[in-house]
N, C-alpha and C positions, 0 to 999 in steps of 0.2 A: 504494500500500500504506500502511496505517496505521502511523505511526512513533512509537515511544516511546523517549525518551532516559532512561536510568537514570544518575543522577549520584551519585557517592560518592567518598569520600577515605579517607585513612589505610589500613586493611587491606582495604577493600572488602567487608567482611562483610555489611553491610546491602544494598548493591547486588547482591552475589552471590546473596543470598537472594531478592531481588526478581526478578532475571533468571530464576532457577530456577523460581520460581512462575509467572512469565509464560509460560515455555516449557511448563510442565505444563498450564496452562489454555488457551493459544492455539496451541500448536504453532508451525508456521511461517506462520500466517495474519497475523502482524504482524511488523514489523521492529523489532528491539531494538538500540538503539545504546548502547554502554557508554561513558560519559564519566567518566574518572577524574581526580582532582586529582593523582594520582601513578601511576606504572607498576604498583605492587602492586595498587591498586584496580582499574585497568583489566584487569589480568591475571585477578584474581579473578572479575570479571564475564564475561570471555571464556570462562573455564573453565566458567562456568554456562550457556554457550551463547548469549551475545549474538551478533548477526549481525556487528557491526562494533565496533571499539573505537578510541578515541583518548584522548590524555592531555594534560592541562595547560590553561592559560588560553586559548590560541588555539583549541583544540578545543572547549571549552565555549562560548566567545563565538561562534564560527563556526556551531555547530550549534543553539544555543538557539532560533533562529527558523526552523529547518528541520524541526521535528518537530511532531506533533500534541499530544503529551502529554509532560511532564517529570515524572519521579518521583524521589524521594530523601528523605533526612532533612531536617527543617526547616532545618538549618544551611546548606543550599546557597543560601539567600537571605540569609545573614548574612555580611557582609564580615568577612574575617579569622578566620572560624570554622575548625574542624578544625585547631586549633593553628597557624593562619596559612595553611593550604593553600588556603582559599577566598579568592582575591584579590578585591578590591573590584569589578574589571571583570567577573569571573565572576558574582558575586552580582547585579550590575546587569543583566547580559545575561539571566540567568534570570528575574529579577523583571519585566523589561520585555518579555520574550518574549510573543508572541501565543498561544503554546501554553498549554493547560490545565496547571496545576501541581497535582500531588497530592503533598503533603508529609507525611511521618510525624513525629508529634510525640514524638520521642525526646528526652529532656531531657539533651543532651550539652553544651550551650553556656550553661547557666545561664538559659535562657529558658523560661518556663513559659506555656503557652497555657491561659488560664482557660476552662473548659468542655470542653476536649479530654479524651477518655478516657485514663486511664493504664492501659495494658495491655502485656503482654509483646510483644516484637517480632513473633513469628509471628502473633499475633492482629491486630496492626496491618497486617501484610502481607496477611492474609486479607481484611481490610476494604478495603485498597487494590485487590486483585484484583477484588472485587465491584464497586467503583466503576468500574474500567476496563471491566468487562463491560458495565455500563450505558452508558458512553460509546460503546463500540464498537457496541452495538446501535442506538443513535441514529444513528450514522454508517454503518450497514449494513456492518460489517466482518465 
């Protein structure tokens, strides 16, 4: 089964929205794994119907190379982002994972990606879903 890890921290609002939209588009044809930097984030993603959830550094490091796609805000590849919740080992595991990484360019960490569109979060998530559709079609999911 095609596996997508959704990684988020703090309150899990971004991750929760992503999981909700993945379920609307793909139903149960994909496996969605919620990886939170804290319990609140994991809980928010599980409430949005993620298949599984785990919390913390060990969970992110362990699962980063066991999925096909990793999605989340840009800050998941920035060490010590999310007010310190994103430990350096977590950011490194995500960055070096063989999984395809689809990151939302929400400007939370003072990092601006030149050339990236500035759009409201729901529009960014719509674009994310379209990209995942293209990837799953190539992989016959």
